[in-house]
C-alpha positions in Angstrom: 10.9 0.3 19.2 7.8 2.4 19.5 5.0 2.5 17.0 5.9 6.2 16.4 9.4 5.2 15.4 8.2 2.5 13.1 5.8 5.0 11.5 8.6 7.5 11.1 10.9 4.8 9.5 8.1 3.7 7.1 7.5 7.3 6.0 11.2 7.9 5.6 11.6 4.8 3.4 8.7 5.9 1.3 10.2 9.4 0.8 13.6 8.0 -0.2 11.9 5.7 -2.7 10.0 8.4 -4.5 12.7 11.0 -4.3 14.0 10.0 -7.8 11.4 9.6 -10.5 12.0 6.8 -13.0 13.8 8.1 -16.1 12.1 5.6 -18.5 8.7 4.2 -18.9 9.6 1.3 -16.7 8.5 1.2 -13.1 10.7 1.2 -10.0 9.6 -1.7 -7.8 10.7 -2.4 -4.3 9.8 -4.1 -1.0 10.4 -1.8 1.9 10.8 -3.5 5.3 10.7 -1.8 8.7 12.2 -3.8 11.5 11.5 -3.5 15.2 14.1 -3.6 18.0 14.2 -7.4 17.9 14.9 -7.3 14.1 11.5 -8.8 13.3 9.6 -7.3 10.4 7.0 -4.8 11.7 5.8 -3.6 8.3 6.5 -4.7 4.7 5.4 -2.5 1.9 5.6 -3.3 -1.8 5.5 -0.2 -3.9 5.8 0.7 -7.6 6.7 4.1 -9.1 6.3 4.6 -12.8 4.4 6.1 -15.6 0.7 5.5 -16.4 -2.0 7.1 -18.6 -4.4 9.2 -16.6 -7.0 11.5 -18.2 -5.3 10.9 -21.5 -2.0 12.1 -20.3 1.1 10.1 -19.2 1.7 10.8 -15.5 3.8 9.5 -12.7 2.0 7.1 -10.5 2.8 5.8 -7.1 1.2 2.4 -6.4 0.9 0.9 -2.9 0.6 -2.7 -4.2 0.8 -4.5 -0.9 1.3 -3.7 2.8 1.7 -6.2 5.6 1.7 -5.1 9.2 2.7 -7.6 11.9 -0.2 -8.6 14.2 1.4 -6.8 17.2 1.5 -3.5 15.3 -2.0 -3.6 13.8 -4.6 -1.1 15.0 -2.0 1.7 15.5 -2.8 3.5 12.2 0.5 2.7 10.4 -1.3 2.2 7.0 -3.5 5.2 7.6 -0.5 7.5 8.4 1.4 6.2 5.4 -1.5 6.8 3.1 -2.1 10.3 4.4 1.6 11.1 4.0 1.7 9.6 0.5 -1.3 11.7 -0.6 0.1 14.9 0.8 3.5 14.4 -0.9 2.0 13.1 -4.2 -0.6 15.9 -4.4 2.2 18.5 -4.1 4.2 16.7 -6.9 1.1 16.0 -9.0 1.6 12.3 -8.9 -1.3 9.8 -9.1 -1.7 7.4 -6.2 -3.3 4.0 -6.4 -3.8 1.2 -3.8 -4.0 -2.4 -5.0 -4.9 -5.6 -3.3 -7.6 -4.2 -1.0 -8.5 -7.5 0.6 -10.2 -6.6 3.8 -13.0 -4.2 5.0 -10.7 -2.1 7.2 -8.3 -1.2 4.3 -11.3 -0.5 2.1 -12.8 1.9 4.6 -9.5 3.7 5.0 -8.9 4.2 1.3 -12.6 5.3 0.7 -12.2 7.7 3.6 -9.3 9.4 1.8 -11.4 9.8 -1.4 -10.2 6.8 -3.4 -12.7 5.2 -5.8 -12.6 1.7 -7.1 -11.5 0.8 -10.6 -14.6 -0.1 -12.6 -13.2 -3.5 -13.7 -11.2 -4.4 -10.6 -12.9 -3.6 -7.3 -9.6 -4.5 -5.4 -7.8 -1.5 -7.0 -8.5 2.0 -5.8 -7.2 5.2 -7.4 -6.7 8.8 -6.5 -5.5 11.7 -8.7 -3.2 13.7 -6.5 -3.7 17.0 -8.1 -7.5 17.0 -7.7 -8.0 17.5 -4.0 -11.8 17.4 -4.1 -12.4 14.7 -6.7 -11.5 11.1 -7.5 -10.9 9.3 -10.7 -10.9 5.5 -11.3 -8.0 4.8 -13.5 
C-alpha cells in the first residue's frame, strides 16, 4: 500500500469520526487504525470529539490525543497532512482543535508551524481556535 493511500485512509477515517457531533456533553473517543497491505498497523490515532469551554463559550473541540506512525512510514508527512486537513475542516465548522502528548521536537515544530500555542500549564498540550485563522489561543 502506498503512503498516499495510507494518508487518504487516515483522512477518511478522521472525516467519518467527526461527521456526527456528540449529542451530549460527553466526548466521543476512538482509536483509528490504518493498516498496510500486510495488515500491519501503519498509523494509530487516538482522537476525542466533545464540548469544551473556549473564550467563555461552550464549543465543540477535536483533540488529537495521540498519533503513532510505524517506523517505515515516518518522514512522509502523514501527521502533517492529517493536521492540515483537520484544521481546514474544523475551521470551516468552527471547531476548536487541540493536540496533546507532544513528546518530540518534530511534532512540536509541526504544531507550532500551523499556529498552535502551548497551554500555559501543560507545555505538552497545544491548542488552536479553528475560527480564528490568524490567531491562536491557549485553552
